[in-house]
Kinemage of the C-alpha trace (Angstrom):
@kinemage 1
@onewidth
@group {chain A} dominant
@subgroup {mainchain}
@vectorlist {calphas} color= white
{ca met a 1} P 0.009 -0.030 0.045
{ca ala a 2} L 1.440 3.372 -1.007
{ca thr a 3} L 2.248 5.926 1.686
{ca gln a 4} L 0.289 9.141 1.448
{ca val a 5} L 2.446 12.181 0.886
{ca glu a 6} L 1.476 15.016 3.224
{ca ala a 7} L 0.793 18.331 1.420
{ca ala a 8} L -0.743 21.693 2.174
{ca thr a 9} L -1.770 24.696 0.172
{ca leu a 10} L -2.134 28.415 0.935
{ca ser a 11} L -4.515 30.507 -1.192
{ca val a 12} L -5.629 34.065 -1.617
{ca val a 13} L -9.470 34.044 -1.602
{ca pro a 14} L -11.005 35.341 -3.770
{ca ser a 15} L -8.226 34.888 -6.382
{ca thr a 16} L -9.516 37.861 -8.355
{ca lys a 17} L -11.188 41.077 -7.153
{ca ser a 18} L -12.307 44.259 -8.863
{ca val a 19} L -12.604 47.408 -6.858
{ca thr a 20} L -12.553 51.179 -7.334
{ca val a 21} L -10.101 53.746 -6.053
{ca gly a 22} L -10.856 54.625 -2.400
{ca glu a 23} L -12.831 51.378 -1.837
{ca ser a 24} L -12.088 49.206 1.219
{ca phe a 25} L -12.268 45.443 0.827
{ca glu a 26} L -11.122 42.215 2.400
{ca ile a 27} L -9.345 39.118 1.194
{ca asp a 28} L -8.775 35.839 3.075
{ca leu a 29} L -5.661 33.820 3.411
{ca ser a 30} L -6.934 30.217 3.218
{ca leu a 31} L -5.215 27.063 4.263
{ca asp a 32} L -5.961 23.449 3.236
{ca thr a 33} L -3.828 20.840 4.937
{ca glu a 34} L -5.228 18.141 2.732
{ca gly a 35} L -5.727 15.814 5.650
{ca ala a 36} L -2.384 16.425 7.343
{ca ser a 37} L -2.010 17.445 10.924
{ca ile a 38} L -0.117 20.803 11.201
{ca asp a 39} L 1.331 22.666 14.141
{ca gly a 40} L 2.835 25.798 12.560
{ca ile a 41} L 2.095 28.336 9.756
{ca asp a 42} L 4.449 30.992 8.465
{ca ile a 43} L 3.554 33.536 5.838
{ca phe a 44} L 6.784 35.421 4.979
{ca tyr a 45} L 5.582 37.257 3.006
{ca leu a 46} L 2.382 37.988 1.175
{ca asn a 47} L 3.478 40.786 -1.183
{ca ser a 48} L 1.302 43.572 -2.586
{ca asn a 49} L 2.020 46.834 -4.413
{ca pro a 50} L 2.049 49.619 -1.753
{ca ser a 51} L 1.447 52.302 -4.346
{ca leu a 52} L -1.875 50.653 -5.221
{ca leu a 53} L -3.034 48.974 -2.009
{ca glu a 54} L -2.802 49.934 1.618
{ca val a 55} L -3.397 47.474 4.507
{ca ile a 56} L -5.835 48.834 7.077
{ca asp a 57} L -4.801 48.221 10.656
{ca gln a 58} L -7.083 45.826 12.577
{ca asp a 59} L -5.626 46.311 16.039
{ca asp a 60} L -5.366 49.931 17.210
{ca gln a 61} L -4.044 48.778 20.638
{ca thr a 62} L -0.811 47.362 19.188
{ca ala a 63} L 2.009 49.342 17.550
{ca gly a 64} L 2.342 48.923 13.795
{ca ile a 65} L -0.142 47.484 11.401
{ca gln a 66} L -1.828 44.187 12.018
{ca ile a 67} L -4.121 41.998 9.886
{ca glu a 68} L -7.087 40.113 11.401
{ca asp a 69} L -5.839 36.801 12.849
{ca asn a 70} L -8.374 34.027 12.659
{ca asp a 71} L -6.696 31.801 15.230
{ca ile a 72} L -6.444 28.502 13.379
{ca leu a 73} L -3.586 27.656 15.761
{ca asp a 74} L -3.252 28.542 19.476
{ca leu a 75} L -0.697 31.309 19.375
{ca thr a 76} L 0.181 34.068 16.921
{ca val a 77} L 3.815 34.866 17.431
{ca tyr a 78} L 4.041 37.466 14.675
{ca asn a 79} L 1.587 39.644 12.853
{ca asp a 80} L 2.844 42.658 10.808
{ca ala a 81} L 1.969 44.556 7.696
{ca asn a 82} L 4.302 47.070 6.133
{ca asn a 83} L 2.674 49.680 3.864
{ca thr a 84} L 6.108 50.917 2.711
{ca thr a 85} L 7.335 47.620 1.294
{ca gly a 86} L 3.939 45.996 0.717
{ca glu a 87} L 4.985 42.954 2.819
{ca ile a 88} L 2.515 41.120 5.046
{ca ala a 89} L 3.854 38.572 7.599
{ca leu a 90} L 2.034 36.195 9.963
{ca ser a 91} L 3.259 33.321 12.120
{ca gln a 92} L 1.203 30.899 14.227
{ca ile a 93} L 2.148 27.865 16.243
{ca ser a 94} L 0.248 25.190 18.113
{ca leu a 95} L 0.609 24.764 21.912
{ca gly a 96} L -0.048 21.744 24.101
{ca gly a 97} L -0.600 19.298 21.316
{ca ser a 98} L -3.552 21.031 19.628
{ca pro a 99} L -2.717 20.749 15.885
{ca phe a 100} L -5.047 21.704 13.051
{ca ile a 101} L -6.400 19.433 10.387
{ca gly a 102} L -8.570 20.513 7.462
{ca ser a 103} L -9.210 23.788 5.725
{ca gly a 104} L -9.960 27.296 7.024
{ca asn a 105} L -9.003 31.000 6.882
{ca val a 106} L -5.681 31.728 8.563
{ca ala a 107} L -6.213 35.485 8.392
{ca thr a 108} L -8.221 38.254 6.783
{ca val a 109} L -6.495 41.238 5.263
{ca ala a 110} L -8.369 44.543 4.991
{ca phe a 111} L -7.101 46.723 2.081
{ca arg a 112} L -7.869 50.160 0.800
{ca ala a 113} L -7.414 50.817 -2.915
{ca leu a 114} L -5.122 53.859 -3.393
{ca ala a 115} L -4.799 54.233 -7.177
{ca ala a 116} L -5.937 52.620 -10.429
{ca gly a 117} L -3.954 49.651 -11.654
{ca thr a 118} L -3.472 45.908 -11.298
{ca ala a 119} L -2.149 44.755 -7.894
{ca asn a 120} L -0.845 41.195 -7.550
{ca leu a 121} L -1.024 39.421 -4.199
{ca ile a 122} L 1.904 36.988 -4.206
{ca phe a 123} L 3.152 34.614 -1.533
{ca asp a 124} L 6.922 34.300 -1.156
{ca phe a 125} L 7.225 30.539 -1.643
{ca thr a 126} L 9.846 28.191 -2.944
{ca leu a 127} L 9.180 24.444 -2.589
{ca gly a 128} L 11.487 23.053 0.137
{ca asp a 129} L 12.661 26.482 1.393
{ca thr a 130} L 11.801 26.847 5.061
{ca ser a 131} L 12.858 30.567 5.253
{ca asp a 132} L 9.785 31.798 3.358
{ca ser a 133} L 6.117 30.789 3.600
{ca asn a 134} L 5.635 27.310 5.070
{ca val a 135} L 3.270 24.965 6.873
{ca ala a 136} L 4.852 22.811 9.606
{ca ser a 137} L 3.907 19.272 10.424
{ca asn a 138} L 6.029 17.489 13.085
{ca gly a 139} L 9.059 19.559 12.160
{ca ala a 140} L 8.664 19.241 8.390
{ca asp a 141} L 7.507 21.821 5.887
{ca ile a 142} L 4.593 20.280 3.958
{ca leu a 143} L 3.509 23.436 1.985
{ca thr a 144} L 3.606 22.233 -1.617
{ca ser a 145} L 1.712 24.922 -3.427
{ca val a 146} L 0.272 28.424 -3.179
{ca ala a 147} L -2.546 30.218 -5.128
{ca asn a 148} L -1.859 33.918 -5.496
{ca gly a 149} L -4.396 36.660 -6.262
{ca val a 150} L -4.917 39.770 -8.330
{ca val a 151} L -6.880 42.966 -7.653
{ca thr a 152} L -7.976 45.184 -10.509
{ca ile a 153} L -8.468 48.779 -9.425
{ca ser a 154} L -10.425 51.316 -11.478
{ca val a 155} L -11.434 54.882 -11.041
{ca ala a 156} L -15.012 55.271 -9.954
{ca pro a 157} L -17.219 56.733 -12.669
{ca ser a 158} L -18.292 60.322 -12.245
{ca ser a 159} L -21.595 60.787 -10.632
{ca gly a 160} L -22.418 63.435 -13.265
{ca gly a 161} L -24.476 66.540 -12.671
{ca gly a 162} L -23.410 69.913 -11.472
{ca gly a 163} L -23.129 71.217 -7.946
{ca gly a 164} L -20.822 70.498 -5.146
{ca gly a 165} L -20.193 67.159 -3.366
{ca gly a 166} L -19.932 64.988 -6.478
{ca ser a 167} L -17.525 61.994 -6.410
{ca gly a 168} L -16.234 62.667 -9.923
{ca gly a 169} L -13.287 64.822 -10.848
{ca ser a 170} L -10.072 65.362 -8.835
{ca thr a 171} L -9.556 67.688 -5.957
{ca thr a 172} L -6.295 68.596 -4.307
{ca val a 173} L -6.533 69.426 -0.600
{ca thr a 174} L -3.647 71.392 0.626
{ca ser a 175} L -3.056 72.099 4.296
{ca gly a 176} L -0.689 74.736 5.459
{ca gly a 177} L 0.506 74.977 9.016
{ca gly a 178} L -2.969 75.023 10.550
{ca gly a 179} L -5.369 72.394 11.665
{ca gly a 180} L -7.853 72.901 8.884
{ca ser a 181} L -7.701 72.146 5.221
{ca ser a 182} L -8.948 74.119 2.273
{ca ser a 183} L -10.543 72.962 -0.987
{ca gly a 184} L -8.912 73.790 -4.221
{ca thr a 185} L -5.206 74.137 -4.962
{ca ser a 186} L -3.101 76.569 -2.938
{ca ser a 187} L -0.225 77.999 -4.888
{ca gly a 188} L 1.416 79.265 -1.762
{ca ser a 189} L 1.818 75.952 0.093
{ca ser a 190} L 5.262 74.876 1.171
{ca ser a 191} L 7.006 71.815 -0.139
{ca ser a 192} L 6.475 70.049 3.174
{ca ser a 193} L 2.696 70.646 3.484
{ca val a 194} L 0.174 67.923 2.863
{ca ser a 195} L -0.802 67.194 -0.685
{ca thr a 196} L -3.604 64.724 -0.498
{ca thr a 197} L -5.126 63.928 -3.846
{ca val a 198} L -8.732 62.810 -3.931
{ca ser a 199} L -9.755 61.143 -7.256
{ca gly a 200} L -13.021 59.372 -7.653
{ca gly a 201} L -13.652 59.279 -4.014
{ca gly a 202} L -10.295 57.830 -3.004
{ca thr a 203} L -7.504 59.350 -0.965
{ca thr a 204} L -3.760 58.863 -1.348
{ca cys a 205} L -0.847 60.433 0.394
{ca ala a 206} L 1.785 62.182 -1.660
{ca pro a 207} L 5.318 60.898 -1.321
{ca gly a 208} L 7.752 62.598 1.007
{ca leu a 209} L 6.800 64.421 4.155
{ca pro a 210} L 3.041 64.556 3.827
{ca ile a 211} L 2.161 67.410 6.152
{ca ala a 212} L 3.731 70.685 7.477
{ca leu a 213} L 4.600 69.390 10.857
{ca ile a 214} L 7.071 70.971 13.374
{ca thr a 215} L 10.085 68.603 13.399
{ca ser a 216} L 12.625 70.435 15.625
{ca val a 217} L 12.927 72.843 18.471
{ca val a 218} L 11.851 76.406 17.620
{ca gly a 219} L 12.975 79.262 19.831
{ca leu a 220} L 13.744 82.989 19.720
{ca gly a 221} L 16.013 83.679 16.772
{ca ser a 222} L 15.200 80.444 14.857
{ca lys a 223} L 14.774 80.617 11.092
{ca gly a 224} L 13.610 78.348 8.402
{ca gln a 225} L 10.736 76.081 7.289
{ca asn a 226} L 9.882 74.845 10.787
{ca val a 227} L 9.366 78.424 11.892
{ca thr a 228} L 7.150 79.137 8.779
{ca asn a 229} L 5.095 76.037 9.490
{ca leu a 230} L 4.670 77.121 13.115
{ca gln a 231} L 3.711 80.613 12.211
{ca lys a 232} L 1.122 79.420 9.632
{ca phe a 233} L -0.302 77.197 12.350
{ca leu a 234} L -0.535 80.133 14.848
{ca val a 235} L -2.209 82.254 12.176
{ca glu a 236} L -4.775 79.477 11.482
{ca lys a 237} L -5.512 79.359 15.212
{ca asn a 238} L -5.742 83.193 15.521
{ca tyr a 239} L -2.821 83.674 17.736
{ca leu a 240} L -0.848 85.489 15.105
{ca thr a 241} L -1.648 87.772 12.173
{ca ala a 242} L -0.749 86.710 8.642
{ca asp a 243} L 1.763 89.473 8.133
{ca asn a 244} L 3.954 87.825 10.736
{ca val a 245} L 4.570 84.674 8.619
{ca thr a 246} L 8.232 85.608 7.988
{ca gly a 247} L 10.167 82.450 8.642
{ca phe a 248} L 11.917 84.243 11.565
{ca phe a 249} L 10.870 83.499 15.134
{ca gly a 250} L 10.898 86.821 16.851
{ca ser a 251} L 9.335 88.296 19.955
{ca val a 252} L 5.877 88.539 18.380
{ca ser a 253} L 5.869 84.921 17.396
{ca gln a 254} L 7.132 83.958 20.801
{ca ala a 255} L 4.262 85.822 22.486
{ca ala a 256} L 1.750 84.114 20.188
{ca leu a 257} L 3.213 80.663 21.016
{ca gln a 258} L 2.979 81.501 24.770
{ca lys a 259} L -0.702 82.291 24.385
{ca phe a 260} L -1.175 78.941 22.629
{ca gln a 261} L 0.759 77.115 25.390
{ca lys a 262} L -1.401 78.750 28.060
{ca ala a 263} L -4.681 78.054 26.197
{ca glu a 264} L -3.671 74.328 25.787
{ca gly a 265} L -2.539 73.855 29.362
{ca ile a 266} L 1.029 73.007 28.304
{ca ile a 267} L 2.923 75.637 30.293
{ca ser a 268} L 2.032 79.175 31.534
{ca phe a 269} L 5.025 80.393 33.519
{ca gly a 270} L 8.806 80.653 33.524
{ca asp a 271} L 10.759 81.349 30.383
{ca pro a 272} L 12.127 79.407 27.319
{ca ile a 273} L 15.208 78.164 29.133
{ca ser a 274} L 13.765 77.191 32.546
{ca thr a 275} L 10.401 75.770 31.586
{ca gly a 276} L 10.137 75.949 27.775
{ca phe a 277} L 7.535 78.680 27.974
{ca gly a 278} L 7.851 80.427 24.595
{ca asn a 279} L 9.791 77.571 22.928
{ca ala a 280} L 8.318 74.913 20.609
{ca gly a 281} L 9.796 71.967 22.574
{ca pro a 282} L 8.739 68.319 22.466
{ca ala a 283} L 5.545 68.654 24.442
{ca thr a 284} L 4.426 71.722 22.514
{ca arg a 285} L 5.280 70.093 19.182
{ca val a 286} L 3.375 66.963 20.020
{ca arg a 287} L 0.233 69.063 20.698
{ca ile a 288} L 0.600 71.281 17.625
{ca asn a 289} L 1.348 68.384 15.267
{ca ser a 290} L -1.632 66.331 16.587
{ca leu a 291} L -3.891 69.414 15.852
{ca ile a 292} L -2.341 69.868 12.415
{ca ala a 293} L -3.065 66.197 11.623
{ca thr a 294} L -6.771 66.204 12.515
{ca ser a 295} L -7.678 67.202 8.991
{ca val a 296} L -5.613 64.509 7.331
{ca pro a 297} L -7.176 61.114 6.383
{ca lys a 298} L -6.299 58.201 8.688
{ca ser a 299} L -4.767 56.419 5.687
{ca cys a 300} L -1.878 58.894 5.920
{ca ala a 301} L -1.211 58.281 9.646
{ca thr a 302} L 1.514 55.679 9.273
{ca gln a 303} L 3.238 57.673 6.553
{ca ile a 304} L 3.142 60.817 8.676
{ca ala a 305} L 4.748 59.076 11.662
{ca arg a 306} L 7.358 57.372 9.470
{ca asp a 307} L 8.221 60.461 7.430
{ca val a 308} L 8.491 62.737 10.389
{ca thr a 309} L 10.730 60.262 12.274
{ca thr a 310} L 12.958 59.923 9.249
{ca ser a 311} L 13.113 63.707 8.585
{ca val a 312} L 14.226 64.349 12.141
{ca ala a 313} L 16.606 61.432 12.540
{ca gly a 314} L 18.281 62.129 9.248
{ca gly a 315} L 17.971 58.621 7.890
{ca ala a 316} L 16.699 55.120 8.494
{ca val a 317} L 15.252 54.447 12.000
{ca ile a 318} L 13.644 51.411 13.616
{ca val a 319} L 9.867 52.157 13.618
{ca arg a 320} L 8.212 49.017 15.088
{ca asn a 321} L 8.629 47.075 18.270
{ca ile a 322} L 10.489 43.844 17.388
{ca ala a 323} L 11.214 40.599 19.175
{ca leu a 324} L 12.044 36.966 18.677
{ca gly a 325} L 10.523 35.585 15.487
{ca ala a 326} L 10.208 38.887 13.665
{ca arg a 327} L 11.230 39.201 10.088
{ca thr a 328} L 10.967 42.748 8.782
{ca ser a 329} L 13.021 45.642 7.365
{ca asp a 330} L 13.348 46.905 10.974
{ca val a 331} L 15.146 43.675 11.884
{ca gln a 332} L 17.572 44.177 9.071
{ca leu a 333} L 18.369 47.653 10.227
{ca leu a 334} L 18.661 46.464 13.889
{ca gln a 335} L 21.097 43.736 12.823
{ca lys a 336} L 23.266 46.194 10.843
{ca phe a 337} L 23.360 48.453 13.862
{ca leu a 338} L 24.322 45.589 16.263
{ca ile a 339} L 27.048 44.449 13.837
{ca ser a 340} L 28.467 47.984 13.459
{ca thr a 341} L 28.613 48.302 17.197
{ca gly a 342} L 30.185 44.935 17.841
{ca tyr a 343} L 27.272 43.193 19.448
{ca leu a 344} L 26.636 40.819 16.593
{ca thr a 345} L 28.750 39.091 13.970
{ca ala a 346} L 28.265 39.790 10.230
{ca asp a 347} L 27.013 36.294 9.463
{ca asn a 348} L 23.900 37.052 11.538
{ca ala a 349} L 22.557 39.713 9.141
{ca thr a 350} L 19.694 37.475 8.112
{ca gly a 351} L 16.652 39.767 8.497
{ca tyr a 352} L 15.348 37.243 10.949
{ca phe a 353} L 15.196 38.002 14.740
{ca gly a 354} L 16.531 34.691 16.192
{ca tyr a 355} L 18.323 33.795 19.440
{ca ala a 356} L 21.683 35.324 18.364
{ca thr a 357} L 20.020 38.692 17.676
{ca gln a 358} L 18.090 38.474 21.004
{ca ala a 359} L 21.350 37.823 22.889
{ca ala a 360} L 22.954 40.805 21.076
{ca val a 361} L 20.020 43.019 22.051
{ca gln a 362} L 20.298 41.902 25.652
{ca ala a 363} L 24.002 42.760 25.643
{ca phe a 364} L 23.199 46.247 24.301
{ca gln a 365} L 20.490 46.761 26.852
{ca arg a 366} L 22.845 45.795 29.697
{ca lys a 367} L 25.625 47.947 28.393
{ca asn a 368} L 23.416 51.032 28.152
{ca gly a 369} L 21.681 50.536 31.442
{ca ile a 370} L 18.231 49.973 29.876
{ca val a 371} L 17.337 46.571 31.428
{ca ser a 372} L 19.377 43.581 32.519
{ca ala a 373} L 16.927 40.980 33.922
{ca gly a 374} L 13.589 39.312 33.170
{ca gly a 375} L 12.338 38.462 29.726
{ca pro a 376} L 10.911 39.953 26.512
{ca asn a 377} L 7.339 39.830 27.792
{ca ser a 378} L 7.933 40.815 31.419
{ca thr a 379} L 10.568 43.529 31.346
{ca gly a 380} L 11.397 43.899 27.630
{ca tyr a 381} L 14.750 42.241 28.166
{ca gly a 382} L 15.767 40.889 24.719
{ca ala a 383} L 13.059 42.757 22.778
{ca val a 384} L 13.302 46.088 21.067
{ca gly a 385} L 10.588 48.082 22.689
{ca pro a 386} L 10.074 51.875 22.960
{ca ile a 387} L 12.980 52.717 25.268
{ca thr a 388} L 15.461 50.482 23.446
{ca lys a 389} L 14.282 51.974 20.104
{ca ile a 390} L 14.852 55.498 21.376
{ca lys a 391} L 18.436 54.768 22.354
{ca ile a 392} L 19.255 52.837 19.167
{ca asn a 393} L 17.633 55.483 16.941
{ca ala a 394} L 19.556 58.239 18.734
{ca leu a 395} L 22.759 56.373 17.989
{ca leu a 396} L 21.649 55.736 14.382
{ca ser a 397} L 21.050 59.503 13.967
{ca val a 398} L 23.776 61.337 12.083
{ca thr a 399} L 22.041 64.601 11.305
{ca ser a 400} L 22.248 67.424 13.793
{ca phe a 401} L 18.980 69.082 14.704
{ca thr a 402} L 18.679 72.706 13.863
{ca gly a 403} L 16.207 75.390 14.802
{ca thr a 404} L 18.056 77.326 17.429
{ca gly a 405} L 21.024 77.891 15.185
{ca thr a 406} L 23.195 75.260 16.964
{ca lys a 407} L 24.689 72.094 15.545
{ca gly a 408} L 26.114 68.930 17.005
{ca ser a 409} L 23.300 67.907 19.385
{ca thr a 410} L 24.183 65.439 22.127
{ca asp a 411} L 22.746 61.963 22.405
{ca ser a 412} L 20.444 63.134 25.124
{ca ala a 413} L 18.942 65.785 22.805
{ca leu a 414} L 18.458 63.214 20.100
{ca glu a 415} L 16.802 60.878 22.529
{ca ala a 416} L 14.463 63.591 23.690
{ca gln a 417} L 13.550 64.396 20.057
{ca leu a 418} L 12.920 60.690 19.297
{ca glu a 419} L 10.959 60.127 22.509
{ca ala a 420} L 8.770 63.050 21.502
{ca leu a 421} L 8.203 61.403 18.141
{ca gln a 422} L 7.091 58.222 19.662
{ca leu a 423} L 4.480 60.162 21.675
{ca gln a 424} L 3.660 62.198 18.534
{ca ala a 425} L 3.039 59.044 16.485
{ca gln a 426} L 0.582 57.757 19.129
{ca glu a 427} L -1.175 61.101 19.144
{ca leu a 428} L -1.508 61.195 15.327
{ca leu a 429} L -3.034 57.712 15.268
{ca lys a 430} L -5.540 58.757 17.941
{ca lys a 431} L -6.412 62.107 16.405
{ca leu a 432} L -6.772 61.281 12.722
{ca pro a 433} L -10.414 60.654 11.759
{ca ala a 434} L -11.440 57.147 10.624
{ca gln a 435} L -12.172 56.743 6.992
């Protein structure tokens, strides 16, 4: 009697989908074990085109972007979607001898169509390769085939007829420094202000810094784009008159900022040096930037947080919390950093957060006085959480912050900036309206 060969398949369901720009929709990631008992599932990765499709976060209590996990197996050890690279990753394992047999949906991915075109949904899969997508059964990879998908995106037809409010046509919404947005095209907007194009009812974020946020300390005597953005915001909120948008932060702008700080309950006494009263420091910038962002679609939130962090840090930074089992671009950057600082050997630059990387992170945490006991889940020891990210990103930073006319900021200043950005990102995600 012939021995049955165990096999499993992963599929995108439905395999074809037609949507219009701006439409939100879901696809399932389906598993069929074909009678085999399985105890692990890895999807590394499902690839999409990030210029055409955006993954909609399904867990606003967790940092990053998550898809809906349908719990085929007991424990999800990794769940991450990256709207920059278009990569979706998911890993599940069975605990206590509770394997899965049969067919079912591993996860559901919610997408928003950003632009017209054809978007392929493709599993990374090579038969026999255990470093990409796989299905585990008693230590063996039994995934033998995958079925990919394709999404066709078209522009919604014009609703026709005159009058306002129609879905047809194209409108460019340009926001200056203030919290509101204006219809039409503003010829006077700065290069760093939001340029959100709405076409056929859909919304996309323009590349680059998507909104005129305040990304460095502004104080008396500061000059430049951050000052202009701040002054536009103060004009929008009626703390300053339009003729004072000069790009130079003088005593009039300082007085206007102090009025804003008082009104918002940030600070109401002291001076710029002792308490920050009259300076746009971290707490003030967090509040201003969250107010600026309220008029921007939620679909831009991740890009805003990412671009602001990059613009301030002067290069690549670690954005997400990462720990054992992760496989993302953040892991690659972390490993490069650990190698460059002598905590990890070059042969461990795999893009996978394994035990060697965990041990290197622990050594870094001990050396820098962050944490030296416990575990990833209890104390963060061995995981890259907010505090460890701040320290690493400060060391990754090579661009001096400007705004007060000084250069060569210390690590503590960098850390303060990056800590403020972590808070700012949280504020943005809370403040941006749901779409």
